[in-house]
C-alpha positions in Angstrom: -0.1 0.0 0.2 1.5 3.2 -1.0 1.6 6.3 1.3 0.6 8.5 -1.1 -3.1 7.3 -0.9 -5.3 8.9 1.7 -6.5 6.9 4.6 -9.8 6.9 6.3 -10.4 5.9 9.9 -13.2 3.9 10.5 -14.0 3.8 14.3 -16.4 1.1 15.6 -17.4 0.8 19.2 -19.0 -2.4 20.4 -20.8 -2.5 23.6 -22.5 -5.6 25.2 -26.2 -4.7 26.2 -28.9 -6.6 28.1 -30.5 -7.3 24.5 -27.5 -8.3 22.6 -24.8 -5.7 21.5 -24.7 -2.2 20.3 -22.6 -1.0 17.5 -21.6 2.8 17.0 -19.4 4.0 14.6 -18.4 7.1 13.0 -20.0 6.1 9.5 -23.4 5.5 8.5 -24.9 1.8 8.7 -24.8 1.3 4.8 -21.2 2.3 5.0 -20.4 -0.3 7.8 -22.0 -3.2 6.0 -19.3 -4.1 3.5 -16.6 -3.8 6.4 -18.4 -5.9 8.8 -19.2 -8.4 6.1 -15.7 -8.5 5.4 -14.4 -9.0 8.9 -17.0 -11.7 9.1 -15.6 -13.6 6.2 -12.0 -12.9 7.3 -12.9 -14.5 10.9 -14.7 -17.7 9.6 -12.0 -18.2 6.8 -14.6 -17.4 3.9 -12.6 -16.6 0.7 -12.8 -13.2 -0.8 -14.5 -14.3 -4.0 -17.4 -15.4 -2.0 -17.7 -11.9 -0.3 -20.8 -11.1 -2.4 -22.6 -14.6 -1.5 -22.0 -13.8 2.3 -23.5 -10.3 2.0 -26.3 -11.9 0.2 -27.0 -14.6 2.8 -26.7 -12.0 5.7 -29.1 -9.9 4.2 -31.8 -12.6 3.6 -31.0 -14.0 7.2 -31.9 -10.2 8.9 -34.9 -10.1 6.7 -36.1 -13.8 7.9 -35.4 -12.7 11.6 -37.3 -9.5 11.2 -40.2 -10.9 9.9 -40.2 -14.0 12.4 -40.3 -10.9 15.1 -43.0 -9.3 13.6 -45.4 -12.4 12.8 -44.1 -14.6 15.5 -44.0 -17.4 12.5 -40.5 -18.7 11.5 -39.9 -18.5 7.8 -40.3 -21.8 6.1 -37.4 -22.6 3.9 -38.1 -25.5 1.2 
């Protein structure tokens, strides 16, 4: 990496709370998604060429959990 490239700091604070974790950052949530997805991929050994697959999976998983919380019915996957 060249020193000529401007660097931007991303500050993420994770606090444990009664209902899980709270994430605070100096960026908006949309800007955090690719960074956090990349971190998850790295931590679980998911190759970089599966980054988009992982992001899509996490999006569907989140939608499923939100739907389940709203309706009380788990999504049926066939």
